[in-house]
DOPAKE-253908 format. One record per residue (C-alpha): residue number from 1; y, z, x. Coordinates in steps of 0.02 Angstrom, whole numbers, plus 32768, in hexadecimal, padded with zeros to 4 digits. Layout:
REM DOPAKE-253908
<site tivo="NUM" py="Y" pz="Z" px="X"/>
...
REM end
This chain:
REM DOPAKE-253908
<site tivo="1" py="805E" pz="7D3B" px="8422"/>
<site tivo="2" py="8107" pz="7D45" px="83B4"/>
<site tivo="3" py="81A3" pz="7D6E" px="83F5"/>
<site tivo="4" py="81CA" pz="7E43" px="8412"/>
<site tivo="5" py="8250" pz="7E56" px="839C"/>
<site tivo="6" py="81EB" pz="7E14" px="8300"/>
<site tivo="7" py="8188" pz="7E9E" px="82A1"/>
<site tivo="8" py="80CC" pz="7E7F" px="8293"/>
<site tivo="9" py="8088" pz="7ECC" px="81F9"/>
<site tivo="10" py="7FEA" pz="7EE5" px="819D"/>
<site tivo="11" py="7FD5" pz="7F09" px="80E3"/>
<site tivo="12" py="7F28" pz="7F33" px="808D"/>
<site tivo="13" py="7EFA" pz="7F12" px="7FDD"/>
<site tivo="14" py="7F77" pz="7E80" px="7FFA"/>
<site tivo="15" py="7F10" pz="7DF0" px="7F8E"/>
<site tivo="16" py="7F6D" pz="7E10" px="7EFE"/>
<site tivo="17" py="7FD6" pz="7E78" px="7E8F"/>
<site tivo="18" py="804D" pz="7EF0" px="7EDE"/>
<site tivo="19" py="7FFD" pz="7ED5" px="7F85"/>
<site tivo="20" py="8023" pz="7E15" px="7F75"/>
<site tivo="21" py="80D4" pz="7E50" px="7F3C"/>
<site tivo="22" py="80FA" pz="7EB4" px="7FE4"/>
<site tivo="23" py="80AA" pz="7E2D" px="8054"/>
<site tivo="24" py="8120" pz="7DA6" px="7FFE"/>
<site tivo="25" py="81BC" pz="7E16" px="8016"/>
<site tivo="26" py="818F" pz="7E52" px="80D2"/>
<site tivo="27" py="8192" pz="7D80" px="80E8"/>
<site tivo="28" py="825C" pz="7D96" px="80E8"/>
<site tivo="29" py="824A" pz="7DE2" px="81A3"/>
<site tivo="30" py="8205" pz="7D4E" px="81DD"/>
<site tivo="31" py="8182" pz="7D9B" px="8242"/>
<site tivo="32" py="80B9" pz="7DA2" px="8235"/>
<site tivo="33" py="8087" pz="7DEF" px="8189"/>
<site tivo="34" py="7FC0" pz="7E12" px="818D"/>
<site tivo="35" py="7F6A" pz="7E12" px="80E5"/>
<site tivo="36" py="7ED4" pz="7E7C" px="80FE"/>
<site tivo="37" py="7E5E" pz="7E65" px="806D"/>
<site tivo="38" py="7DB6" pz="7E63" px="8052"/>
<site tivo="39" py="7DA4" pz="7DBB" px="7FF6"/>
<site tivo="40" py="7DD7" pz="7D2C" px="8072"/>
<site tivo="41" py="7E07" pz="7CA6" px="7FE8"/>
<site tivo="42" py="7E8D" pz="7D0A" px="7F8F"/>
<site tivo="43" py="7EB6" pz="7D4D" px="8032"/>
<site tivo="44" py="7EDE" pz="7CB3" px="8086"/>
<site tivo="45" py="7F3C" pz="7C79" px="7FE2"/>
<site tivo="46" py="7FA7" pz="7D11" px="7FEE"/>
<site tivo="47" py="7FC4" pz="7CE3" px="80BB"/>
<site tivo="48" py="7FF3" pz="7C35" px="808B"/>
<site tivo="49" py="8086" pz="7C82" px="8011"/>
<site tivo="50" py="80BB" pz="7CDA" px="8093"/>
<site tivo="51" py="80C8" pz="7C52" px="810F"/>
<site tivo="52" py="8143" pz="7BEF" px="8080"/>
<site tivo="53" py="81A3" pz="7C7D" px="805A"/>
<site tivo="54" py="81D8" pz="7C8E" px="8112"/>
<site tivo="55" py="815F" pz="7CEF" px="8171"/>
<site tivo="56" py="80C6" pz="7CDA" px="81E0"/>
<site tivo="57" py="8032" pz="7CF9" px="8153"/>
<site tivo="58" py="7F9A" pz="7D35" px="81B1"/>
<site tivo="59" py="7EF8" pz="7D63" px="814B"/>
<site tivo="60" py="7E80" pz="7DD8" px="81A1"/>
<site tivo="61" py="7DD1" pz="7E1B" px="8149"/>
<site tivo="62" py="7DD8" pz="7ECA" px="8123"/>
<site tivo="63" py="7D7B" pz="7F5C" px="80CB"/>
<site tivo="64" py="7DE6" pz="7FF2" px="80DC"/>
<site tivo="65" py="7D57" pz="806F" px="80BE"/>
<site tivo="66" py="7D01" pz="8019" px="8151"/>
<site tivo="67" py="7D17" pz="8060" px="8203"/>
<site tivo="68" py="7CF5" pz="7FBA" px="8256"/>
<site tivo="69" py="7D41" pz="7F49" px="81E0"/>
<site tivo="70" py="7DD7" pz="7FAB" px="81F4"/>
<site tivo="71" py="7DC7" pz="7FC3" px="82BB"/>
<site tivo="72" py="7DA4" pz="7EE8" px="82B2"/>
<site tivo="73" py="7E43" pz="7EBD" px="8249"/>
<site tivo="74" py="7EBC" pz="7F33" px="82AB"/>
<site tivo="75" py="7E7F" pz="7EDE" px="834B"/>
<site tivo="76" py="7E88" pz="7E4B" px="8317"/>
<site tivo="77" py="7F4B" pz="7E57" px="82F4"/>
<site tivo="78" py="7F5E" pz="7EA8" px="8397"/>
<site tivo="79" py="7F09" pz="7E0E" px="83F0"/>
<site tivo="80" py="7F65" pz="7D8B" px="8395"/>
<site tivo="81" py="801D" pz="7DD1" px="8389"/>
<site tivo="82" py="8023" pz="7E4C" px="840A"/>
<site tivo="83" py="8039" pz="7EE9" px="83BC"/>
<site tivo="84" py="803C" pz="7F49" px="830F"/>
<site tivo="85" py="80E0" pz="7F89" px="82C9"/>
<site tivo="86" py="80A9" pz="7FB9" px="821C"/>
<site tivo="87" py="8019" pz="7FD2" px="81AA"/>
<site tivo="88" py="8027" pz="7FE1" px="80E6"/>
<site tivo="89" py="7F9B" pz="8013" px="80A5"/>
<site tivo="90" py="7FAF" pz="7FE4" px="7FE5"/>
<site tivo="91" py="7EE2" pz="7FBE" px="7FC5"/>
<site tivo="92" py="7EA0" pz="8037" px="7F3E"/>
<site tivo="93" py="7DF3" pz="803B" px="7ED1"/>
<site tivo="94" py="7DC4" pz="7FB7" px="7E53"/>
<site tivo="95" py="7D96" pz="804C" px="7DF4"/>
<site tivo="96" py="7E54" pz="8088" px="7DF4"/>
<site tivo="97" py="7E9C" pz="802B" px="7D52"/>
<site tivo="98" py="7DEE" pz="805C" px="7CF7"/>
<site tivo="99" py="7E0E" pz="8107" px="7C66"/>
<site tivo="100" py="7D72" pz="8184" px="7C85"/>
<site tivo="101" py="7D84" pz="822A" px="7C2F"/>
<site tivo="102" py="7D76" pz="82AD" px="7CC8"/>
<site tivo="103" py="7CBE" pz="82F4" px="7C96"/>
<site tivo="104" py="7C81" pz="823B" px="7C9B"/>
<site tivo="105" py="7CB3" pz="8209" px="7D4A"/>
<site tivo="106" py="7C23" pz="81EC" px="7DB2"/>
<site tivo="107" py="7C1B" pz="822F" px="7E71"/>
<site tivo="108" py="7BF6" pz="8188" px="7E99"/>
<site tivo="109" py="7CA1" pz="814A" px="7E46"/>
<site tivo="110" py="7CFE" pz="81D1" px="7E8D"/>
<site tivo="111" py="7CB7" pz="819D" px="7F35"/>
<site tivo="112" py="7D02" pz="80F4" px="7F16"/>
<site tivo="113" py="7DBF" pz="813A" px="7F0F"/>
<site tivo="114" py="7DA3" pz="81A8" px="7FA0"/>
<site tivo="115" py="7D5E" pz="8125" px="800E"/>
<site tivo="116" py="7DF4" pz="80B5" px="7FEC"/>
<site tivo="117" py="7E85" pz="811C" px="7FD4"/>
<site tivo="118" py="7E4D" pz="81B5" px="8046"/>
<site tivo="119" py="7DEB" pz="8172" px="80C4"/>
<site tivo="120" py="7E38" pz="80D2" px="80D4"/>
<site tivo="121" py="7EDA" pz="8134" px="80FD"/>
<site tivo="122" py="7E90" pz="8199" px="8183"/>
<site tivo="123" py="7E2B" pz="80F9" px="81E0"/>
<site tivo="124" py="7EC3" pz="8088" px="81D2"/>
<site tivo="125" py="7F32" pz="811F" px="8231"/>
<site tivo="126" py="7EB7" pz="8140" px="82A4"/>
<site tivo="127" py="7E9E" pz="8086" px="82E0"/>
<site tivo="128" py="7F56" pz="805B" px="82C0"/>
<site tivo="129" py="7FA7" pz="8101" px="8305"/>
<site tivo="130" py="7F9E" pz="80C7" px="83CB"/>
<site tivo="131" py="7FEB" pz="8037" px="83AB"/>
<site tivo="132" py="806C" pz="8069" px="832B"/>
<site tivo="133" py="8094" pz="80EC" px="83B7"/>
<site tivo="134" py="80B3" pz="804D" px="843C"/>
<site tivo="135" py="8122" pz="7FF8" px="83CC"/>
<site tivo="136" py="817A" pz="80AC" px="8368"/>
<site tivo="137" py="813C" pz="8057" px="82C7"/>
<site tivo="138" py="812B" pz="8088" px="8223"/>
<site tivo="139" py="80A8" pz="809E" px="81A0"/>
<site tivo="140" py="80BF" pz="8094" px="80E4"/>
<site tivo="141" py="802E" pz="80DD" px="8067"/>
<site tivo="142" py="8036" pz="80A4" px="7FB6"/>
<site tivo="143" py="802C" pz="813E" px="7F3E"/>
<site tivo="144" py="804C" pz="814B" px="7E86"/>
<site tivo="145" py="80A7" pz="81BB" px="7DF5"/>
<site tivo="146" py="8007" pz="81EA" px="7DC8"/>
<site tivo="147" py="7FEF" pz="8252" px="7E82"/>
<site tivo="148" py="8081" pz="82B3" px="7E31"/>
<site tivo="149" py="8077" pz="82DA" px="7D7B"/>
<site tivo="150" py="7FAE" pz="82A7" px="7D5F"/>
<site tivo="151" py="7F81" pz="8219" px="7CDF"/>
<site tivo="152" py="7F10" pz="8229" px="7C51"/>
<site tivo="153" py="7E66" pz="81E9" px="7C6C"/>
<site tivo="154" py="7E90" pz="81B5" px="7D21"/>
<site tivo="155" py="7E68" pz="825A" px="7D80"/>
<site tivo="156" py="7E16" pz="8207" px="7E0D"/>
<site tivo="157" py="7E96" pz="818D" px="7E1F"/>
<site tivo="158" py="7F24" pz="821F" px="7E19"/>
<site tivo="159" py="7EBA" pz="829E" px="7E8A"/>
<site tivo="160" py="7EBB" pz="8211" px="7F1E"/>
<site tivo="161" py="7F73" pz="81DE" px="7F13"/>
<site tivo="162" py="7F9F" pz="8285" px="7F16"/>
<site tivo="163" py="7F31" pz="8298" px="7FB8"/>
<site tivo="164" py="7F90" pz="81FC" px="8005"/>
<site tivo="165" py="8047" pz="826C" px="7FF7"/>
<site tivo="166" py="7FE9" pz="82F2" px="804D"/>
<site tivo="167" py="7FBC" pz="8282" px="80DB"/>
<site tivo="168" py="805A" pz="8224" px="80EB"/>
<site tivo="169" py="80B8" pz="82CA" px="80FB"/>
<site tivo="170" py="8043" pz="8329" px="817D"/>
<site tivo="171" py="804C" pz="8278" px="81E9"/>
<site tivo="172" py="8104" pz="8279" px="81D8"/>
<site tivo="173" py="8109" pz="831F" px="8217"/>
<site tivo="174" py="8078" pz="82F1" px="82A6"/>
<site tivo="175" py="80BA" pz="8263" px="82D1"/>
<site tivo="176" py="8180" pz="8263" px="82EE"/>
<site tivo="177" py="8176" pz="8299" px="839B"/>
<site tivo="178" py="8113" pz="81EA" px="83B0"/>
<site tivo="179" py="81A5" pz="8186" px="8363"/>
<site tivo="180" py="812B" pz="8163" px="82CF"/>
<site tivo="181" py="8170" pz="8168" px="8227"/>
<site tivo="182" py="80F9" pz="8180" px="818E"/>
<site tivo="183" py="812E" pz="8174" px="80DE"/>
<site tivo="184" py="8102" pz="8155" px="8023"/>
<site tivo="185" py="812F" pz="80FA" px="7FAB"/>
<site tivo="186" py="8109" pz="8103" px="7EDC"/>
<site tivo="187" py="810D" pz="8052" px="7E82"/>
<site tivo="188" py="8110" pz="803F" px="7DDC"/>
<site tivo="189" py="80F3" pz="7F88" px="7DC7"/>
<site tivo="190" py="809E" pz="7EF4" px="7D66"/>
<site tivo="191" py="8005" pz="7ECC" px="7DB4"/>
<site tivo="192" py="7F43" pz="7E88" px="7D8D"/>
<site tivo="193" py="7F0E" pz="7F54" px="7D90"/>
<site tivo="194" py="7F9D" pz="7F7B" px="7D1E"/>
<site tivo="195" py="7F78" pz="7F0A" px="7C9B"/>
<site tivo="196" py="7EBD" pz="7F41" px="7CA9"/>
<site tivo="197" py="7EE8" pz="7FDC" px="7C81"/>
<site tivo="198" py="7F62" pz="7FCD" px="7C07"/>
<site tivo="199" py="7ED9" pz="7F51" px="7B9E"/>
<site tivo="200" py="7E67" pz="7FDA" px="7BC4"/>
<site tivo="201" py="7EDB" pz="8072" px="7B6E"/>
<site tivo="202" py="7F3F" pz="8022" px="7ADF"/>
<site tivo="203" py="7FAF" pz="80AF" px="7AEB"/>
<site tivo="204" py="7FDB" pz="809B" px="7BA1"/>
<site tivo="205" py="8066" pz="801E" px="7B8E"/>
<site tivo="206" py="80CB" pz="807F" px="7B05"/>
<site tivo="207" py="80B4" pz="812B" px="7B75"/>
<site tivo="208" py="80FC" pz="80CE" px="7C07"/>
<site tivo="209" py="8180" pz="8057" px="7BD1"/>
<site tivo="210" py="81A4" pz="80B5" px="7B2E"/>
<site tivo="211" py="8202" pz="813F" px="7BAC"/>
<site tivo="212" py="8240" pz="80C4" px="7C3F"/>
<site tivo="213" py="82E4" pz="80AF" px="7C51"/>
<site tivo="214" py="82E1" pz="7FEC" px="7C7A"/>
<site tivo="215" py="8255" pz="7FD4" px="7BFA"/>
<site tivo="216" py="81F5" pz="7F6A" px="7C75"/>
<site tivo="217" py="8179" pz="7F6F" px="7CF8"/>
<site tivo="218" py="81B6" pz="7F40" px="7DA8"/>
<site tivo="219" py="8193" pz="7EAC" px="7E06"/>
<site tivo="220" py="811D" pz="7EB8" px="7E94"/>
<site tivo="221" py="818C" pz="7E40" px="7F06"/>
<site tivo="222" py="8240" pz="7E4D" px="7ED6"/>
<site tivo="223" py="8234" pz="7F17" px="7EAD"/>
<site tivo="224" py="81B8" pz="7F64" px="7F08"/>
<site tivo="225" py="81A7" pz="7EF7" px="7F9C"/>
<site tivo="226" py="825A" pz="7F09" px="7FDB"/>
<site tivo="227" py="823B" pz="7FC1" px="7FCD"/>
<site tivo="228" py="81A9" pz="7FBC" px="8055"/>
<site tivo="229" py="820E" pz="7F53" px="80A5"/>
<site tivo="230" py="8298" pz="7FC3" px="80BC"/>
<site tivo="231" py="8215" pz="804D" px="80FF"/>
<site tivo="232" py="81EC" pz="7FF2" px="818D"/>
<site tivo="233" py="828A" pz="7FBB" px="81BE"/>
<site tivo="234" py="8302" pz="8005" px="8248"/>
<site tivo="235" py="8378" pz="8031" px="81BF"/>
<site tivo="236" py="82F5" pz="80B2" px="817C"/>
<site tivo="237" py="82EB" pz="80F3" px="8229"/>
<site tivo="238" py="8310" pz="81A4" px="81FD"/>
<site tivo="239" py="82AD" pz="81AA" px="8169"/>
<site tivo="240" py="81F8" pz="81E8" px="816E"/>
<site tivo="241" py="8181" pz="8260" px="8105"/>
<site tivo="242" py="81CE" pz="8220" px="8063"/>
<site tivo="243" py="8195" pz="81DA" px="7FB2"/>
<site tivo="244" py="81FB" pz="8155" px="7F85"/>
<site tivo="245" py="81F1" pz="812B" px="7EB2"/>
<site tivo="246" py="81E5" pz="8084" px="7E9A"/>
<site tivo="247" py="81D4" pz="8092" px="7DE2"/>
<site tivo="248" py="8290" pz="8067" px="7D96"/>
<site tivo="249" py="82AE" pz="811D" px="7D6A"/>
<site tivo="250" py="8205" pz="8134" px="7D09"/>
<site tivo="251" py="81DF" pz="81E6" px="7D68"/>
<site tivo="252" py="827C" pz="821F" px="7DB6"/>
<site tivo="253" py="8226" pz="82BC" px="7E19"/>
<site tivo="254" py="81FE" pz="829C" px="7ECF"/>
REM end
């Protein structure tokens, strides 16, 4: 069991991309960072990177759409480290970057989006809530610009990301009296999912970067991870129900 002053954070979908960047940025706090993912080799690799970056990297297998898997993951964290101070839900459907015209979206594919983003948020909240109350902890849900403005041929992704923002607002109001904060981050970052989306839609890069103030995508470790780290810290103790646009000014409305 670790010291009471150190944060204990569970990050879902942390085996690569933005989730990996968040996990590595959280290593700066020096406490345990639990890399929750379905695939052990990739997840353990990121946990080892957290160790090398100064944190305590831990891997836990977790399918966020499965209630038993989420319960076991949270229990594993608490059993080993004695508490849970924060949850970051970054995992998204593997279909997220795949462009499909709305009439062609199957109900099975839509369900996959909902299971990972919406059901996953609920399951994590249910299991983590009593532990977050005990530590006056915090939850961060990853949303997207698509959840504000929609996104061409990515309707299911836009829908669930908007739903995640609604959950964060509702839980922030509901849990504030218990000392638990809930916020969202909407990143625009270089990641395997973004690379896949741009490869599938040759016009996407120009649509995004052509209007971007900085003319570049964010770095998951240096640009996105520190924003999440701030929201989980005491410096953000009066921030809840907010969505932080970590997108370099690409979409300024929040």
